N, C-alpha and C positions, 0 to 999 in steps of 0.2 A: 504494500500500500504506500505508494509514493505520492504524497499530496502536493508536491511541487511548491512548497511554501517559500523557498528561497532563503529567507532569514538573513539576507545580506546585511552586513554591518561594516561597510568599507570606511576606512579613515581617509583623511585628506591628503596624506603624504604617500606618494607612490612607493617610497622605500620602506613603508611599514606594512599596511594590510590591504592596500588597493588590489583588487583581484581575488582576494580571499573571501569567498562567498559565505563560508561557515567553517568553523573549526571546533572540535570537541575532543576532550580527553576522557575516555571511558574509565569509570571508577572500577577497575578490575584488579584482582590480586593474583593474576596468573603468573606474574613474575616476582611476586613478593617472596622474600627469603627472610625468615626470622633470624636475628643475630645468633641465636642458640640452635639453629637448625642442624640436623644430623647430616653427615656426608651423603647419605642416601637421598635425603630431601634436596640437597644442593645439586646432586647429580640429576634428579628428575627435572628440576627447574632448568638446568643446563641443557638437557635434551629438548625441552620445550623451546628454549631460545634457539637452538639449532634448527628445529623443525620450522620455526616461524621466521627464519631468515636473519638471525642476529648471531652469527658465528663468533664474533669477538667476545660477547658476553658468555656464550656457551663455552669457549675455551677457558675463561676464568673460572666458571662454576665447576666444570668437570675436573679441571686441574686441581682445584681446591679439594674436591672430594677424593681424588687419587692421593693427594698429599696427606690426607687423613686416613690413609690405608683402606679406602673403599675402592677396590680394584677387581676387575674380572674381564673376561673377553668382551662382554657387552659394554662395560664402561669404557674399555680401551678402544673399542670400535668407534663409539661416538666421539671419543677424544680425537682420534685420527681424522674423522670427518670434520670436526670443528677446526682442527689445525689447517686443513686443506680447503675448506669451503670458501668460495668467493676469492680465492687467491691462486695465482700462477706459481709455478715452481720457483721462479726467480724472485718472488715476493718473500720467500722464506729466508729467515736469517740463518747464519751458520749454527747458532745455538739451537734453533728450532729443528734444523735438519739433524743435528746430533741427538736431540730428544726423540725424534721419529726413529732414528737408527737404533737407539736404545730400546724403544718400545717394540720394534720388530723382533728383537731378541727375546722378548717375554712371551711371544705367541705360543711357543712350545710348552710353557708352564701352565697354560689355561686348560680347563676341562674341554673335552671334545664336544662339539655341538654346532648349532647354526651360527652362533656368534663368533666362534673361533674360525669357522670356515669363511665367514664374511670378512673378518679381520685379516686373515691370510691373503685373501683375494685383493683387498685394498692395498696391502704392501706389495703384492706381486705386480699390480697395475702401476704403482709408483716406480717399481724397478724396471718397467718396460719402457719408460719414457725415451731412453736413448738406445733402445734395442731395435734391430731391424724388424720391418713389418712381418716378415715370415715367421718370426719367433714368438709372435703373440697369440697364436692359435690356441695353445693349451690354457693360457690364462683366460681367454675369452670363453672357452668351454667351461671352466670352473665358475666364471661369472654367470653364465647362463644357468648353471646348475643351482645357483642360490635361489631362495624364495623371491618372488617378484618384489616384495617390499624391501628386502635388503639390497637387491640389485638396483632398484630405483633410487634408493638413498645414496648408493655409491656413485651412480651416474650423475645424480643431481649435484652433490657436493664436490665431486672431483671434476666438474665441468671445465674449469680453467686450467686444471692440471693436465688433463688428457688432451693430447694433440696428435696431429699427423694421421697416419694410417690407422692407428688404434682407435681414434675417435671416428674416422670414416666408417669403420666396421660397426660402430654402435649408433651412428647418427640416425639411420632410418628408424630404428626402434624408438629412439629418443623423440624424434619428430612425431611419430604415430601416437606415442603416449601423450605428448602435448596436445595434439589435435583432439584426442579422446577426452582429456581432462579439462580443456580450456573453458567449456561452458557447462561443466558438470555441476551437480547439486544446485541447479536453478540459479546460476550466477546472475543472469540479467535481471531477475525479479528480486534479488536479495541484496545486491551491492549497495543500493541507496541507504539501507538500514545501518550500514557501518558508519556512515557520515552523519547519521541522525544523532542529535544531542541526547544524552541521558536525561529523561524527564525529571523535573523536580517534583517533590511531593505535593499532594493536594492541600489547598488551603481555602478557607472561606472567612468572610467577615464575622467575627464573634458578636454577640449582643452588646449593645452599649451599656455602660455601667448604670445601674438603677438608682434613682433618687427616692424610691419608695420608703426606705428606712427613715430618712430624714423627715419626710412628710408625715409619716406615722408618729414620729417622736414629738412633733409640734402640734399634732391634731388634738390631743386631749385638752390642752389649755384653752384653745379656741372654741372647741365644742362645749367645754364646761361653762365658759363665759356665756355662750349663746343660750344654753339651757337656763342659766341663772336669770339673765335679763328677760328672756321670754317668759319665765315663770312669774317674775315680778309684774310684767305687763298683764298677764292673764289674771293674776290674783287681784290686781287693781280693778280690772274689768269685772271680775266675779263679784267683788264687793259692791260695785256700782249697779250691776244688773246681771244676776246669776244666769237667767235663762238665755239672754242674748250672748253672754260671754261663752257659754258652753257651745252654742251653735257656731259662733264665730271661730272658736278654737278648733272644732271638728272640721270646719271648712278649710281653715288654714293648714291643719295637718294633712288633710286629703290633697289639697293643692300642692303642698310641699313635697309629699311623697310622689305625686304624679310628675311634678317638675324634675325631681331627682331621677325617677325611672326613665323618662324620655330624654332628659337633658344629658345624662351620663354618656350614652352612646353617641349623641350628637357632638358633645365636647370632645370625645376621644377620636371620632372620625374626622372632625375638623382639625384636630391637632396632627393626626397622621397625614392628612392631606397637605397641611403646611410643610411638614417634614419632607413629603414626597416632592413638593414644589421646590424646596431648597435643594434636594438631590438633583432634580431636573435642571435647576440653574447651574449647579456644578457640572453636570453632564454637558450642558450647552457651552459653558465658558471654560471648563477645564479646571483642574486643581491649581490654584495660584502657586502653591508651594512647588509644583512640578512643572511649571510653565516652560522652563527651558531644559527640562530633563530629557536627555537623549533616549533613555530607557523607555520613558512614557511615550515618546513619539514613535518608537519602534513597536510598542504594544498597540498603539492606535493603528499603525500601519498594518500590523498583523490582523487585527480585528477587521479592518476594511477588506483585507485579502480574503479571509475565511468567510465573512458574511457575503462577499461577492460571489463565492463559488458554492455556498450552501444556501440556495434560494428555494422558496416554496414553488410548487408547480404554478406556472402562469406568470411568474415574476421575472422580469429581466434584472440583471445585476444592479444597474443604476437605480431601478425602481425600488428594489429591496433595500438598497443602501439608504435611499432617501426616506423610506417608510420606517426604518429602524434606527434612524439617526440618534434619537435620545436613548434608546435601549443600548445601542452599541457603545455610545460614549460613556454611559453610566457603568457598563461592565468594564470598559477600558480603564476608567478611573479606579474602580475597585481592584482590578488585577495589578495595575501599576502600584497601587498603595500596598498591596499584600506582598509583592515580590521585588520591591525596589530595594535591592541589596547590592553590596559591593561585589563585582565580578560575576553577577548573574546575567547570563545572556537570555534574550527573549526566545532564542531557539529552545531553551529548556522549558518554556512556558507555553509553547505553541500547541502542545497537546490539549491544554486546558482551554485555550482560546478557540481551538477547533471544536472542542466539546460544547462550549457555550454557544457557538454559532449554530451547531446542529440542534442544541436544545431550544434556542430561540425559534428556529424554523419549525421544529416539532410542536412547540407550544402555540405558534401562530396557526398551524394546521388544526389544532384542537380548539382554537378560539380563546386561549387563556394568556396570550402574550401581553395584552394590554388591560387585563382585568383588575389590576391592583388599584388603579385610580377609581374605577367604578365601584369597587368594594368600599372605598372610603367616602362615598357620597351618602349623605343621610336622607332618607325618604322625607318628602314634604309633610306628610301626615305627622311624622314624629316631631318635626320642628313646630308645626301648628299646635299640637297638643302641649308641647313644652312651653311655648309662649303663652298660651291661654292659661295654663296652670300657674305660671309666674304672675300673670295679671291678677288672677283670682287670689293668689297668695298676698299680693300687695293690697288688694281691696279689703281682704279679710283683716289684714294688719291695721289698716286705717280704720276699719269698723271697730276693732277693739279699742283703738285710741279714742274714737268718737264715743264709745260706750262709757269709757272712763271720764271723758270730759262732760258728759251729760249728767252724771250723778256724783261728782266729787269736787272738792275745793281746788283752788289754784295750785297748791303745793303738790297735790296728787297728780294733777294734769301735767305739771312740769316733770314730775318723776316718770310719768307714763311716756312723755316725749323723749326723755333721756333713755328710757328702756327700749323704745322703738329704734332710736339711733344706734344704741349698743347692739340690738338684735340684728339690725341690717349689717353693721360692720363685722361683728363676730360671726354672723351666719355666712357672710360672703367669704371670710377668711377660712372658716371651718370647711365650707363647701369646696373651696379651692384646694385645700390640703387633702381632703377626702378624695377628690377627683384625681389629684396628683398621685396619691398612693395607689389608688385602684388602677388608674391608667398605666402607671409604670409597671405594676405587677402584670397587667395584661400584655403590655408591650414586650416586656422581658420574656414572658412565656411564649408569645408569638415569634419573637426574634430567635429565641433558643430553639424552638421547633424548626423554624426556617433554616437556621444555621446547621442544625444536625441533618436536616434533609438535604441541603445543598452540599455539605461536606461529604455525606455518604455517597451522593451521586457522583461527586468529583473523585472520591476515592475509588469507586468502582471503575470510572473512566480511566483513571490513572493506572490502576492495576491491569485493566484490559490492554491499554496501550503498551505498558511496560512488558507484559507477558508476550504480546505480539512482537515487540522489538527484539526481546531476548530470543524468541524462537526464529526470527527472520535474520537477525544480524549474523553475518558470516564470522567464523572464528579467524584467529590470526593465521592458522595453518591453511585455511581455505583461501584467504586473501593472498597469502604468499604463493600457494600452488597456482592460482590463476595468473598471478603476475609472472611467475616463472614460465608458464606456458606461453604467455604473450611474448616474452623475450626470446624463447626458443624458436617460435615460428617467425619472428621478425628476423632473427639471424638466418634461418633457413631460406627465407625469401631473398635476403641479401646475397647469400651464397649462390642461389640460383640465378639471380640477376647478373652477377659478375662471372658466372660460370666457374666458380672456385670450389675446390674440395678442401677438406681440412689438411690434406698434405701440402696444399699451396700456402697455408697460413703459418706464419711464425707465432703469432699470438693474436688475441682479440680482447676487446673490453667493451662493456656497456655502461653508459652513464645515464641514470634515470633522474630527471629533475621535474619539479612541478610545472605544469603548463597553465598559465592564467587564462581566464578565471577558473578557480577550482574550489572544491571543498576538501577539507582534510580532517583526518581523525586518527587516533591512536589509543592504545591502552596504556595505562601507567607503566613506565619502564620500557615501552616499545617504540618503534620508529613511526614517524608520520607516514600515513598512506593517503594517496590523493585520488580524487575523482577524475583528474585529467593529468596525464604525464607527457613529458617531452622525452623521447628516447633517442639516444645517440649511440651508434655502433661504430667502433673503430676496428677495421680489419687491417692487420699489418702483414704485408707480404714482402718478398725480396725487392719488389719494384717501388714500394712506398706505402703510404697510408691511404686507405679508402674510408671515407666518413659518410655515413648515411644517418639522417635524422628525420623524425616526424613527430607529430603529436597524436595522442590517441585517448579516447574516452574509456575509462576503465570499466564502466558498466557493461558495454557491449563490445569492447575491444575494436571499435571502428577507428581507423586511422585516417589522418588527413594527408595532404600532399607530402611527398618525400623530397628532401633536399640532399643532393649528393655532391661530394667534392673529393678530389684526389690531389695529393701533394707528395713530393719527394721528401725523403728524410731530412735533407738539408734545408727544406722550405720552412720547417717548424723551428723558429729561432728561439722562442722562450715560452715558458708556461708559468703563470703566477697565480697565487691564491690570495684573495683579500677577504679577511674576516671582519665583519662589522657587527657590533653588538646589537644594534637596532634593526639591522636588515638581514643578516645571515652571512652566507659564504658565496663568493663570486669566483669563477674560474676564468682566467684570461689567457687566450691562445693568441700568440703573435706570430704571424707568417711573414716571411721576407717579401712576398709578392702581393700583399693585401693588408687591409686594415685589421687592427686587433679585434678579436671576437670575445665578447663577454657572455658568460653562461652563468645564470643564477642557479647555483647548486641546491641551496636550501634557504628558506626564509627563517627569520628569527623566531624563536619559540620560548624566550625567557618568560614572557607574561603568561604562558600556558603551562608552566611547570607546576607539578604538585608539590606540596610542602616538603615531602621526603625525597624529592628527586634532585639529582645533581646536574647542573647545567652542562658541565663538561662531558659527563657520561652520556647524556641524551644527545648532545651534538655529535659525539663519536659514533653512537649507534645509528643516527640518521645519515651520517656521511658514509658509513659502511654499507647501509642499506641502499644508498644511491649508487654504489659502485665507485665512489669518488676516490677512495684510497688507491685501489688498483689502477684506475684510469690516470690519476695524477702521477703515480710512479712511472707508468708506462710512457706517458707523453713527456714527462720531465726527463726521463732517460734518453728518449729519442732527440729531444731538443738539445740536450747537453752533449751527446756523443754521436748522434746521427747513426750512420750505418755501423759504426763500431759497436754500439749497444745492441743492434740487431744481430750482428755476428756472434756476440757473446751469449745472447739469449735464444739463439736458434735451437729448437728442440734437438736437432742432430748434434749440437755441440755441448749440450748440458752434461755436467758430470753425472755419472751413473749413480743411482741409489741402490745400494746392495743391502738386503736384509741381513741382520746379524744372525749368525748360526746359533 
């Protein structure tokens, strides 16, 4: 399910994030190693690094396990693969060759079985590098006898080590395997999920704090005063005319109870309507505190996007956007308030925005999207009955005062007037506090119910989206496998175009760089993977260097136009690397017969580091994943020594590797 949300958050400077449409670091512990981890646990993580295309870290982890006496044919097999993966033989240092030679002497000490056979074949292939083609038949037979999984591991990780006729013998199988696995496991429909941000948890606006306790605390005093002054007024009227006073009191009580019964919902609904109008005003004008907030603007943009594509039947996008302007802006204000946090990208909230857009469409179809304001309207009959009751209450109060005036002296009349004034003031105060306490309790109950209802609905939507993402998102191994297949088939097409075989090549290297615009993602401790790549292949023959480059979309592996160039060894005058903290790494190739060529190898990622990640380690992992280390050493060697470097590193001139007895 690729909703095509975009989620672009480009910055203003090209050297920073322009062209990066989205980036995310998945909170995964696949590469986590506890400081007190056992050698076996470190070995398992090392194997995972190796499988996922991070051999430099695999070498460290497996070597550490071996140093702590965790050793076997299986462990040593993966250590050998890690030593040779993504490296040519001439990339190995003298010390590393000595370590490999020492390890070859340990093979006989391991127990017989699949792992020992695979380890022996790996060393035999290494020993075949400078051997005549006719002498490789027996080793190839033993390679074919291995299980498909072990054989594939050897061919994959020894790709740059194997050359010449030996590799020609294996290339057809390698190509066929790449063709079969290139779009396996539903690649086209799943790759998008790798670049989707991990959703942040569900939230909803909690109920506002209630003022009911304060109102209830002040109510007894006002109510008590009202009862006292009302009693004084009635006693004065009772003394003047008992019959009239009783009737007037009963009428006043009835009118007061009627006014309270019908006035209470009127007051509450009017209060809620005013609150809704205030929210509507905020929705129209926006939250002043977030007026210049970039996050709020991106939230509003995302709401506009999802409301435009989640429309009810019969509505065009622009019609639905106009129809739901207030609803959409109110929701955007809420979400911006709930998630306005440091380093939180709107991409992590898009799942909720999409859910709210779908919910608004569904409620409109049910006729309940705009029912809140209708619910807060008080019926006319209720208002009329309340007003009539208040008028009758006022008349009955004046009647009581008249009764006192008709049968009492001036002092009692004055006392009655003071009682009426006190009753009106205390009654109004007591009624306000009573309505405040009752209304706040009702509001709190309604908002609590609405909060729980909304939060539950959002939690369900979050869990559904997260489960769908987890099930859809490719693993690191799958992403690495697909990328390896793309590289293999690109090399194969280049060989076919130039009509070359592996016997014709001295060496080759591939440089993978991001192609703007792109999305990128990685797991904690892993390399960046990109939605679009620029791939450069350098084929080194006796005649010079052939360079082929193109860009391709990783989702479907569709490639753009290819650029090809050929140059002699002496045409490459210098190779330079520039590291910029804010922008990343640039590779500069200077040719004697043309302008300097700048290649952006990787973008900066310091701002995307997890707290427990080391910037230097992550940079090294990404450079290795791009093939930069091998490419730089190759081009630097050619630029420095020209054909002399080629002659020294010709497979036919390499010093032989002999396994220890």
